[in-house]
N, C-alpha and C positions, 0 to 999 in steps of 0.2 A: 489427439485427444488433448482438451483443455481441462486442466484440473484447477479449479477457483478456489483460492484460500482466501477468505474475509475475516474480519474482526477488528476491533479496536486496538489501540496501543497496548503493548505490555503483554499481550497474550501468548507470545511465541510465533507470530506468524512468519516473519523471515527466517527463523531457524529451522521451522517445520518445513516450509515451503522449499528451502534449500536443500535439505536433507532429502525430502521425497523427489526432488529434482535430479539429485545425485544418484539415488537409487534406481530411478526409472530411466536415467540417462536422457533427461529432458532438459531444454533450456529453462531458466528460471527468470521471471521478470517482477521486480519489485516495483509495482505502479506508484508508489508513494514517491519515488525517486523522480518521477516525470513532473509530479505536482511541485516537489521540491525545486526542481529545475526551473519550473515557471515561477515560483516565488523568488528564487535568487535572480532571474532575470529581471523581473519587475523591480526588485530592490535596486539592482545595478544601474537600470534605466531611470530610476526616480520615479517610476510609474505609482500613482496612488493606488494602493492595494485594494481599496474599496470601489474603484472605478473600473468596472469591468471592460470597458472600450480601451482604456489606458493599458490595462494588463493584455488584453488580446493584442493590441498593436505592438506592445513590447515583445511579446513571444513569437509573433507572425514572421518577425525578421530574422529569428535565430534557428540554427539547427540543433536539436536535442537529439543525442543518440546514446544508446546504451549497448555496451559490448562486453560480455562475460562480466557483468556487474559493474564496471567502469562507465560513469556517466560524464559526457562530454557536451559542451555548449560551444558550437562553431569549432569543433576540434580541440578545445582545451578541456582537460580533465579537471572536473569540479567536484569530484566525488567526496572529498574531505569537506568541502565548503557547505555541501548539503546538509551536513549533520550539525551546523551551528544553530543556536537557539532560535536567533532571529529568523532564520531561513525555515525552521519548523513552523514557527507562528504564521509567518508569511504564506507558507504553503496551505495552511488551513484557511486561510482568508480568501486567497486566489481560488482555490478549490470549490468555493462556495457559488462561483459564478457560473451560470448554466452555459454560457458561450465559451467560456475557458474550458470547462469540462468537455464540451463536444470536440473542441479541437485537441485535448490531450487522449480523450477516449480514441479517437482516430489514430493518434500516434501509437497508442498501445495495441490496437488491434492490427494495425499495419506491421507492427514489431513482430507479433505471433504469426502472421500470414506469410511473412518473410522468412520464417523458420519452419515452414511446412504446416502450420496450423496446429502444432502440438506444443505444449508447455505447461508449466506451473506457474500460475499468475495469482500474485498476492495483492490484496488491497482492501477497500472497504465497499466497493459496488461491482465486483467482478462478477458474481454469479447473478446479480439482479439487473445490471446494465451492460457492462462491457462484454461479457460471454454469457447472456442468459440460458443459452442452449448447452453450455457445458455439461457433460455427462457425469462429472463429479464436482460437487459443490460443499465445501467445508466452510463451517462459520466457528471460528474459535473464540472463547470467552474465558473469563477467569476473575474471580472475586478481586474488588478493587484493591485491597491491601497486597495481594499477591502482585498485582500489575505494577504497583508503586515499587514494590520491593525489587522487582526484576529491572524495572527501568532505572533504578538507583545506580545500577552498574554500567550504564551507558556514559559515553564521554560528554553528550550533550546535557546530562543531568549532574555534572561535577558541580559540588558546592550547594546543591539543593537537598533539602530535607525530604524525607519520604512524605511527609504530610503536604509539602509544597508540590512534590511530584504528583501526589494523588489528586490535589486540587487542580493541577493543569490538565491532569488527564480527564478529569470530569468535565472541565470546561470544554476540552476538545471533542469528548464524547457528545456533549449538548450541541455543539455547533454541527457536528457531522450528521447526528441523527434528526435534528430539527431543520437541516436546510431542505429547500424545494427541489433542487436538482440533486438526484441521486443519493438520497439520504442512506446513512448507515443502518442497515437492517439485515437479518438473515434472509436469504431467498426462502420461498415457500418449500422448495425442495432440498434445502441444504440439510446436511447432518451436522447438528450442533454438538460441539465437543467442549466440555469445561477442563481446561488444562491446569486448573488450580493444584489439584493432588496427583497430577500424572507427570512422570518424567518425560522428557523430549522423546526418547525412545519409544515409549508406550504410546505417544500422539501420533508418531510417525508409523508406527505399526498398524494403527487403526486407520489412517488415511490410505496406507498401501493396501489393507485388506478390503477398502471400499473399492479402490481402483481395480483390485483383482475381481470383486465381485461384479463390476460393471463389465469388466472384459469377458467375462464368461457368459454373458447374457446373450 
């Protein structure tokens, strides 16, 4: 079973997806890390981020792997590097290229297939594009000020005000929701959960209840 967890930044996707995966003893894939790895590769190769052919050529020659949350490029651990601010920005740009997304989506699908076809997968287009037939689809959201406050505690947000973080989140939302390839949006059959006034435990409980309900059908 694939459990798709989608939503913008700062809504608690990673924490919720990880907790749900632990509760169900399933592997957890943060698909954002695959796009961050693509962005980091493009930066290292000096590929113009707005040139889809150049980005695709850069990532075509490298091996991106994810094992128990550790992301490697050609065997070298780059997990910490992926959280740098310039990598975050680069990942959003390269993720807008349809041919780049096609390659990365294939990598994500292969990752899940290699693990028996069952996983908790988080991202921005999991329920709509990567696994449109997932039996459980969750879309998390939250009020802008809540998302900014949550992000302020991340290492990559160091030395930034909440207003600045909120502006960056809004810009990312606009890029992701307006791109032609796999725009950020809830799947038609997704359960939308506003996490603004919920604890992580409460959100996890709701997701697990949905999984249990699907399992009883």
